[in-house]
C-alpha positions as CSV (number, residue, x, y, z in Angstrom):
1,M,10.7,11.6,-28.5
2,G,9.0,8.6,-30.0
3,R,5.3,8.3,-30.7
4,I,4.9,5.3,-28.1
5,V,6.9,7.2,-25.3
6,R,4.5,10.5,-26.2
7,L,1.5,8.3,-25.9
8,F,2.4,6.9,-22.3
9,L,3.5,10.5,-21.3
10,E,-0.1,11.9,-22.5
11,Q,-1.9,9.1,-20.6
12,G,0.0,9.5,-17.3
13,L,-0.5,13.1,-17.5
14,L,-4.2,12.7,-17.9
15,R,-4.4,10.3,-15.0
16,A,-2.8,12.8,-12.9
17,K,-5.1,15.5,-13.7
18,I,-8.1,13.6,-13.1
19,D,-6.6,12.2,-9.9
20,E,-6.1,15.7,-8.5
21,Y,-9.4,16.7,-9.5
22,L,-11.5,13.8,-7.8
23,A,-9.1,14.4,-4.8
24,Q,-10.0,18.0,-4.5
25,N,-14.0,17.5,-5.0
26,F,-14.4,14.1,-3.3
27,Y,-12.2,14.1,-0.2
28,V,-15.3,14.0,1.9
29,A,-16.2,10.8,0.1
30,G,-13.0,9.2,1.4
31,Y,-11.5,9.1,-2.3
32,S,-8.6,6.6,-2.8
33,G,-7.5,6.3,-6.3
34,V,-8.7,6.0,-9.9
35,D,-8.2,3.3,-12.8
36,I,-8.4,4.4,-16.4
37,I,-8.7,1.7,-19.2
38,K,-9.4,2.4,-22.7
39,T,-11.6,-0.1,-24.7
40,G,-13.1,-0.6,-27.9
41,L,-16.2,1.0,-26.7
42,G,-14.8,4.1,-24.8
43,T,-12.8,4.6,-21.6
44,R,-13.4,2.9,-18.6
45,I,-12.9,5.0,-15.4
46,H,-13.0,3.0,-12.0
47,I,-13.2,5.2,-9.1
48,Y,-12.3,4.1,-5.5
49,A,-13.8,5.4,-2.6
50,E,-14.6,4.9,1.3
51,R,-18.2,5.9,0.6
52,P,-19.1,5.3,-3.0
53,A,-22.8,6.8,-2.5
54,L,-21.4,10.3,-2.3
55,I,-19.7,10.0,-5.9
56,I,-22.6,8.1,-7.3
57,G,-25.1,10.7,-6.0
58,R,-28.9,10.4,-5.9
59,R,-30.2,8.4,-8.9
60,G,-26.8,8.8,-10.5
61,S,-26.9,12.6,-10.6
62,T,-23.1,13.2,-9.6
63,I,-21.9,10.3,-12.0
64,K,-23.7,12.0,-14.9
65,R,-22.0,15.5,-14.0
66,L,-18.8,13.7,-13.9
67,Q,-19.3,12.1,-17.2
68,Q,-19.8,15.5,-18.8
69,I,-16.8,16.9,-17.1
70,F,-14.7,13.9,-18.3
71,E,-15.8,14.6,-21.9
72,T,-15.9,18.4,-22.1
73,V,-12.8,19.4,-19.7
74,F,-10.7,16.3,-20.0
75,G,-11.6,15.1,-23.6
76,I,-12.4,11.7,-22.9
77,E,-14.8,10.0,-25.3
78,N,-17.4,8.0,-24.2
79,P,-16.3,7.7,-20.5
80,Q,-18.0,4.6,-18.6
81,I,-17.6,5.3,-14.8
82,A,-17.6,2.9,-12.0
83,V,-17.4,3.3,-8.3
84,S,-16.4,0.9,-5.5
85,Q,-14.5,0.8,-2.1
86,P,-11.0,-0.1,-2.0
87,E,-9.9,-3.4,-1.0
88,N,-9.3,-2.3,2.8
89,P,-10.0,1.3,3.5
90,E,-8.3,0.9,7.2
91,L,-5.1,0.2,5.4
92,D,-5.5,2.9,2.8
93,A,-3.1,5.8,3.4
94,R,-5.4,8.3,1.2
95,V,-8.4,7.3,3.0
96,Q,-7.0,7.7,6.4
97,A,-5.5,11.0,5.6
98,F,-8.9,12.2,4.2
99,R,-10.5,11.0,7.4
100,I,-8.0,13.2,9.3
101,V,-8.6,16.1,7.4
102,R,-12.5,15.8,7.7
103,A,-12.1,15.3,11.5
104,L,-9.8,18.3,11.7
105,E,-12.1,20.4,9.8
106,M,-15.1,19.5,11.9
107,G,-13.1,21.1,14.9
108,Y,-11.8,18.0,16.6
109,H,-8.2,18.4,18.4
110,F,-5.4,17.4,16.4
111,R,-3.8,15.0,18.9
112,R,-7.0,13.2,19.5
113,V,-7.3,12.7,15.9
114,A,-3.9,11.5,15.2
115,F,-3.7,8.9,18.1
116,A,-7.3,7.7,17.1
117,A,-6.4,7.1,13.5
118,L,-2.9,5.3,14.9
119,R,-4.8,3.0,17.0
120,R,-7.4,2.2,14.4
121,I,-4.7,1.5,11.6
122,M,-2.5,-0.8,14.1
123,A,-5.6,-2.6,15.0
124,N,-6.4,-3.7,11.5
125,G,-3.2,-5.4,10.8
126,A,-0.6,-2.8,9.6
127,V,3.1,-3.4,10.5
128,G,3.9,0.4,11.3
129,V,2.2,3.7,10.8
130,E,3.5,7.3,10.8
131,I,1.2,10.3,11.0
132,K,2.8,13.7,10.4
133,L,0.7,17.1,11.1
134,S,2.5,20.3,10.1
135,G,1.1,24.0,10.3
136,K,-0.4,26.3,12.9
137,L,-1.6,23.6,15.2
138,R,-1.8,25.5,18.4
139,R,-0.3,29.2,17.9
140,E,0.5,31.4,15.2
141,R,3.8,29.9,14.7
142,A,3.7,27.0,12.3
143,R,5.3,23.6,13.6
144,F,4.9,19.9,13.0
145,E,4.3,17.1,15.2
146,K,4.8,13.3,14.3
147,Y,3.2,10.1,15.5
148,R,4.5,6.8,15.1
149,A,3.7,3.1,15.9
150,G,5.3,0.0,14.9
151,K,8.0,-0.4,12.3
152,V,8.2,2.4,9.5
153,Y,10.4,2.0,6.4
154,K,11.6,5.2,4.6
155,A,14.2,3.6,2.2
156,G,14.8,0.3,0.2
157,Q,12.8,-1.9,-2.1
158,I,10.5,-2.7,0.8
159,V,9.0,1.0,0.4
160,D,7.7,-0.1,-3.0
161,E,6.4,-3.4,-1.8
162,L,4.7,-2.8,1.5
163,V,4.6,1.0,2.1
164,D,1.7,3.2,1.1
165,R,1.9,6.8,1.7
166,A,-0.3,9.7,1.0
167,S,-0.9,13.6,1.8
168,A,-3.8,15.9,2.3
169,Q,-4.6,19.4,3.5
170,A,-7.0,20.6,6.0
171,L,-8.5,24.0,5.5
172,L,-9.0,25.6,8.8
173,P,-9.8,29.2,9.8
174,K,-6.3,29.7,11.1
175,G,-4.7,28.3,8.1
176,V,-3.8,25.1,6.2
177,I,-2.9,22.0,8.1
178,G,-0.7,19.4,6.2
179,V,-1.6,15.7,6.9
180,E,0.9,12.8,5.8
181,V,0.2,9.1,6.5
182,I,2.6,6.5,6.0
183,I,1.2,3.0,6.2
184,V,3.4,-0.4,6.4
185,K,1.0,-3.2,5.3
186,S,1.7,-6.8,6.3
187,G,4.1,-9.0,4.4
188,K,7.7,-10.5,4.5
189,P,10.4,-7.9,4.3
190,G,13.9,-8.6,3.5
191,D,14.8,-8.1,7.2
192,Y,11.8,-10.3,8.4
193,I,12.9,-12.6,11.2
194,R,10.7,-15.4,12.8
195,I,11.9,-17.3,15.9
196,K,11.3,-21.1,15.2
197,S,9.3,-22.9,18.1
198,P,11.1,-25.8,19.9
199,D,9.3,-28.3,18.0
200,E,10.4,-26.8,14.7
201,V,14.1,-26.8,16.0
202,E,13.9,-30.6,16.7
203,D,12.3,-31.6,13.4
204,I,15.2,-29.8,11.7
205,V,17.9,-31.3,13.9
206,R,16.3,-34.7,13.2
207,K,16.3,-34.3,9.6
208,I,19.9,-33.2,9.7
209,R,21.0,-36.4,11.6
210,E,19.0,-38.6,9.3
211,E,20.7,-36.9,6.0
212,L,24.0,-37.3,7.9
213,G,23.4,-40.9,8.8
214,A,22.4,-41.7,5.1
215,E,25.4,-39.9,4.0
216,T,27.8,-41.9,6.2
217,E,26.1,-45.5,5.4
218,K,26.5,-44.4,1.6
219,K,30.1,-43.3,2.2
220,E,31.0,-46.7,4.1
221,G,29.5,-48.7,1.3
222,T,31.4,-47.0,-1.3
223,E,34.8,-47.8,0.4
224,E,33.9,-51.4,1.0
225,V,33.2,-51.7,-2.8
226,E,36.7,-50.3,-3.6
227,E,38.4,-52.4,-1.2
228,V,36.9,-55.6,-2.7
229,S,37.9,-54.3,-6.1
230,E,41.7,-53.6,-4.8
231,V,41.7,-57.3,-3.5
232,G,40.3,-58.7,-6.7
233,E,42.9,-56.6,-8.7
234,V,45.8,-58.1,-6.4
235,Q,44.7,-61.9,-6.6
236,G,44.6,-61.5,-10.4
């Protein structure tokens, strides 16, 4: 294994460990993700969360504790932590999964929570959404329920382009409830179809007729030149 390959593997493993630690300890804050960038002055760690104040803490107390943990446990030199909200929390699958987890742990009925999240996500411009809950939902026997709205992609390149997927676990007295959220964001996938308006169709037909007319005139002009050339050759 080359040195560069080993370096990338170590960086990926470190990011996965930090991501798992933050997800387990800050899901109440609506943790979304983390970016780790090494600079000449140290390591910049940018944390994204729905409620950044819960990660910052009073007078930065939680941030200071995180800096010590990153240095001692994860071996990061001079960590510089920044916290902000994700670009659109309503279309962030991880934020929505942790919202559902918090609601379930507060005692709300799972179907009410799922349908509320479904409506909220679709109202914010999602193309499709799927929420899956699994575990001891009503009885002692484990089962799962799936809720879907819009168009949800499960395979193909479109999954990498527009689909955001996340999972979380709600710890309840009767057991663990698994939560999976799939959100399809707005965009133009390969099978995107839009019906043109009558005005657009008329414009297209007019342009085609103009192009055909121009080609016909050009062709007739070329034939006339050829006929004149042939007559000149005969007379000569």
